[in-house]
C-alpha positions as CSV (number, residue, x, y, z in Angstrom):
1,M,-116.8,64.6,128.8
2,Q,-114.0,64.6,131.4
3,F,-113.1,62.0,134.0
4,V,-110.2,61.7,136.5
5,V,-108.5,59.3,138.9
6,V,-108.1,60.8,142.3
7,G,-105.5,59.8,144.9
8,N,-102.3,60.7,146.7
9,P,-99.8,59.9,145.4
10,I,-101.3,59.8,141.9
11,H,-98.4,60.7,139.4
12,H,-97.7,57.0,138.9
13,S,-101.3,56.1,137.8
14,L,-101.6,54.5,134.4
15,S,-105.4,54.8,134.4
16,P,-105.3,57.8,132.0
17,L,-103.4,55.7,129.5
18,L,-105.9,53.0,129.6
19,H,-109.0,55.1,129.4
20,N,-107.7,57.7,126.9
21,Y,-106.5,55.0,124.5
22,A,-110.0,53.3,124.8
23,F,-111.7,56.7,124.1
24,R,-109.6,57.2,120.9
25,L,-110.1,53.6,119.7
26,L,-113.9,53.7,120.3
27,G,-114.3,57.2,118.8
28,I,-115.6,58.7,122.0
29,N,-115.0,62.4,122.6
30,A,-113.8,62.3,126.2
31,F,-110.7,62.8,128.3
32,Y,-109.4,61.2,131.4
33,G,-106.7,62.8,133.7
34,R,-105.2,62.7,137.2
35,Y,-106.1,64.7,140.3
36,C,-103.9,64.7,143.4
37,L,-106.0,65.4,146.4
38,S,-103.9,66.8,149.3
39,Q,-106.5,66.3,152.1
40,E,-109.9,64.7,152.8
41,K,-112.9,66.5,151.5
42,D,-116.4,65.9,150.2
43,F,-116.1,64.5,146.7
44,R,-119.1,66.6,145.6
45,F,-116.5,69.3,144.7
46,L,-115.4,67.2,141.7
47,E,-118.7,67.9,139.9
48,T,-118.0,71.6,140.1
49,L,-115.0,71.0,137.9
50,G,-117.2,69.8,135.1
51,L,-116.4,66.1,135.6
52,K,-118.9,63.3,134.7
53,G,-117.2,60.7,137.0
54,A,-114.0,59.6,138.7
55,N,-112.0,56.7,139.9
56,I,-110.8,56.8,143.5
57,T,-107.5,55.3,144.7
58,I,-105.3,55.2,147.8
59,P,-106.1,56.6,150.4
60,F,-109.6,58.0,149.6
61,K,-111.9,55.0,148.8
62,E,-113.7,55.0,152.2
63,I,-113.9,58.8,152.2
64,A,-115.5,58.8,148.8
65,F,-118.0,56.2,150.0
66,R,-119.2,58.6,152.7
67,S,-119.7,61.3,150.0
68,C,-122.0,59.1,147.9
69,D,-125.8,59.6,147.9
70,E,-126.3,56.0,146.9
71,T,-124.0,53.0,146.4
72,F,-124.4,49.7,144.5
73,G,-123.3,46.1,144.7
74,I,-120.4,45.1,146.9
75,A,-119.5,48.9,147.5
76,K,-122.5,49.0,149.9
77,K,-121.2,46.1,151.9
78,I,-117.5,47.1,152.1
79,E,-118.2,50.8,152.5
80,A,-115.5,51.7,150.0
81,V,-115.8,52.9,146.4
82,N,-113.3,53.3,143.6
83,T,-115.8,54.5,140.9
84,I,-118.2,57.4,141.2
85,I,-120.5,59.2,138.7
86,F,-122.4,62.5,139.0
87,C,-126.0,62.7,138.1
88,K,-128.4,65.6,138.7
89,G,-126.5,66.8,141.8
90,K,-126.1,63.3,143.3
91,I,-123.1,61.0,143.6
92,F,-123.5,57.3,142.9
93,G,-120.7,54.9,144.0
94,Y,-119.5,51.5,142.8
95,N,-116.6,49.2,143.5
96,T,-114.9,47.5,140.5
97,D,-111.7,46.5,142.5
98,A,-113.4,43.4,143.9
99,M,-114.4,41.8,140.7
100,G,-111.3,43.2,138.9
101,F,-109.1,41.4,141.4
102,Y,-111.1,38.1,141.4
103,Q,-110.9,37.9,137.6
104,C,-107.1,37.7,138.0
105,I,-107.2,34.6,140.2
106,E,-110.4,32.7,139.5
107,S,-108.6,30.0,137.4
108,F,-106.4,29.0,140.4
109,K,-109.2,27.5,142.6
110,F,-107.6,28.7,145.8
111,K,-109.1,27.5,149.1
112,N,-107.7,30.2,151.4
113,A,-106.0,33.6,151.3
114,L,-104.1,36.0,153.5
115,I,-104.4,39.7,153.0
116,L,-101.8,42.2,154.3
117,G,-103.4,45.5,155.1
118,A,-106.9,46.7,156.2
119,G,-107.8,49.6,153.9
120,G,-110.6,50.0,151.3
121,S,-108.9,47.7,148.8
122,S,-108.5,45.0,151.4
123,K,-112.2,45.2,152.2
124,A,-113.1,44.7,148.6
125,L,-110.8,41.7,148.2
126,A,-111.9,40.1,151.5
127,C,-115.5,40.3,150.6
128,I,-115.2,39.0,147.0
129,L,-113.1,36.1,148.3
130,Q,-115.6,35.3,151.0
131,E,-118.4,35.4,148.4
132,K,-116.4,32.9,146.3
133,N,-116.0,30.6,149.4
134,I,-112.3,31.3,149.8
135,D,-111.4,31.3,153.5
136,T,-109.7,34.7,154.2
137,T,-107.5,36.1,157.0
138,I,-106.6,39.8,157.4
139,L,-103.3,41.1,158.9
140,N,-102.7,44.7,159.7
141,R,-100.1,46.9,161.5
142,S,-102.6,48.3,163.9
143,S,-105.8,46.9,165.5
144,E,-108.1,49.9,164.9
145,R,-108.9,49.2,161.2
146,L,-109.4,45.5,161.9
147,K,-112.7,46.3,163.7
148,S,-114.4,46.7,160.4
149,F,-113.5,43.1,159.4
150,S,-116.2,41.3,161.4
151,G,-116.7,37.8,160.1
152,F,-113.1,37.4,159.2
153,E,-110.0,36.1,161.0
154,A,-108.1,39.3,161.7
155,Y,-104.8,39.9,163.5
156,T,-102.2,42.5,164.0
157,F,-98.7,41.7,162.6
158,D,-97.3,41.5,166.1
159,S,-100.0,39.0,167.4
160,F,-100.1,36.7,164.4
161,K,-98.8,33.2,164.7
162,P,-99.3,31.2,161.5
163,K,-101.1,28.0,162.1
164,K,-101.6,26.9,158.5
165,T,-100.3,27.6,155.0
166,Y,-102.0,30.1,152.6
167,D,-102.6,29.5,149.0
168,I,-102.3,33.1,148.1
169,V,-100.7,36.0,150.0
170,I,-101.8,39.5,148.9
171,N,-100.1,42.8,149.7
172,A,-102.8,45.4,149.9
173,T,-100.7,47.9,151.8
174,P,-99.0,50.9,150.2
175,S,-95.6,49.4,151.1
176,G,-93.5,49.4,148.0
177,L,-95.4,52.3,146.5
178,I,-94.8,55.2,149.0
179,E,-91.7,53.6,150.6
180,N,-89.4,50.9,149.1
181,S,-90.0,48.6,152.1
182,L,-91.7,45.3,153.0
183,P,-95.2,45.4,154.5
184,M,-94.1,43.5,157.6
185,Q,-91.0,42.1,159.3
186,R,-88.9,40.0,156.8
187,G,-88.6,36.8,158.8
188,Q,-92.3,36.7,159.6
189,L,-93.1,37.4,155.9
190,I,-90.8,34.5,154.8
191,E,-92.6,32.2,157.1
192,I,-96.0,33.2,155.6
193,L,-94.8,33.1,152.0
194,K,-92.8,29.9,151.9
195,D,-95.6,27.5,151.1
196,A,-97.8,29.9,149.1
197,Q,-98.9,29.1,145.5
198,L,-99.0,32.8,144.6
199,A,-97.8,36.1,145.9
200,F,-100.0,39.0,144.6
201,D,-99.3,42.7,145.0
202,L,-101.9,45.3,144.2
203,I,-99.1,47.7,143.2
204,Y,-98.3,47.5,139.5
205,G,-95.6,48.5,137.1
206,R,-92.7,47.6,139.5
207,E,-91.3,44.6,141.3
208,T,-91.9,45.6,144.9
209,P,-89.8,44.3,147.8
210,F,-92.7,42.0,148.7
211,L,-92.7,40.5,145.2
212,A,-88.9,40.4,145.1
213,L,-88.8,38.4,148.3
214,A,-91.5,36.0,147.1
215,K,-89.5,35.5,143.9
216,S,-86.4,34.7,145.8
217,L,-88.3,32.0,147.6
218,Q,-89.4,30.7,144.1
219,I,-93.0,31.6,144.8
220,P,-95.0,32.6,141.6
221,I,-95.8,36.3,141.6
222,Q,-98.3,38.7,140.1
223,D,-98.5,42.4,140.3
224,G,-101.6,44.6,140.1
225,K,-101.5,45.2,136.3
226,N,-104.2,42.8,135.3
227,M,-106.4,43.9,138.2
228,L,-105.9,47.5,137.1
229,I,-107.0,46.7,133.6
230,N,-109.9,44.5,134.7
231,Q,-111.3,47.2,137.1
232,A,-110.7,49.9,134.5
233,I,-112.9,48.0,132.0
234,L,-115.7,47.7,134.5
235,A,-115.4,51.4,135.5
236,F,-115.3,52.5,131.8
237,E,-118.6,50.6,131.3
238,I,-120.2,52.4,134.3
239,F,-119.0,55.8,133.0
240,M,-120.3,55.3,129.5
241,E,-123.6,53.7,130.5
242,S,-124.3,56.7,132.8
243,Q,-124.0,58.9,129.8
244,G,-126.1,56.7,127.5
245,I,-123.2,55.9,125.2
246,V,-123.3,52.6,123.4
247,F,-120.0,50.9,122.6
248,D,-118.5,47.6,121.6
249,K,-117.5,45.8,124.8
250,N,-115.1,43.4,123.0
251,L,-113.3,46.4,121.4
252,L,-113.1,48.1,124.8
253,S,-111.4,45.0,126.3
254,N,-109.0,44.8,123.5
255,A,-108.2,48.5,123.7
256,M,-107.5,48.4,127.5
257,R,-105.2,45.4,127.1
258,T,-103.4,46.8,124.1
259,S,-102.9,50.2,125.6
260,W,-100.4,48.7,128.0
261,L,-98.1,47.8,125.1
262,I,-98.1,51.1,123.2
């Protein structure tokens, strides 16, 4: 069995490390790789490569949703998927980002949140936060993507004037991944961050300019490592259950968390 993570850029992804270590530890004959997709296309082509499923990352989560024959859970609501499986010529889509993220912060008991960015990951975060009764505001560079966030307070960076403090500020933009830059103007970001209880960046494996700024303001920080692991565990379960493979879920969790240390 073969699986991949699809995105652009994709060379930095540690998903193969997590999944392949779990395969070895669980004794499952399977392999997980990376696939850099240069342009938008129907994700049905992946099945022709002999794949059983895939994870989807920036910037293709909404495109992958449109390729699905059926979606489940929160993926249907947010119209973005990060996990797909192939079955008898059909594509089934799921989103494990939402719960993977929430598992990182549920112990904090936040009352409100501010999300920077309005892509597929932002939708997942906004909807799970809303489900958990956490008041959520969205900021984005342009107004076009904000149209899909009905039911939320949503502003462009230029039009936003903070009227309250936010318990958690989340960077869901690729800023810090593609370019070593802040997601928005420094002075405005300082004003937003200064009273936060946590600064969270979905990017993992590095201290982004966003996290570095929060750290300089003595705000606790968290990168996307634990979210990556949490969503990978959930995606792995979907992959294996689609193939009828029974496995020890406690051993899977231990394998995913240990793989980061090898």
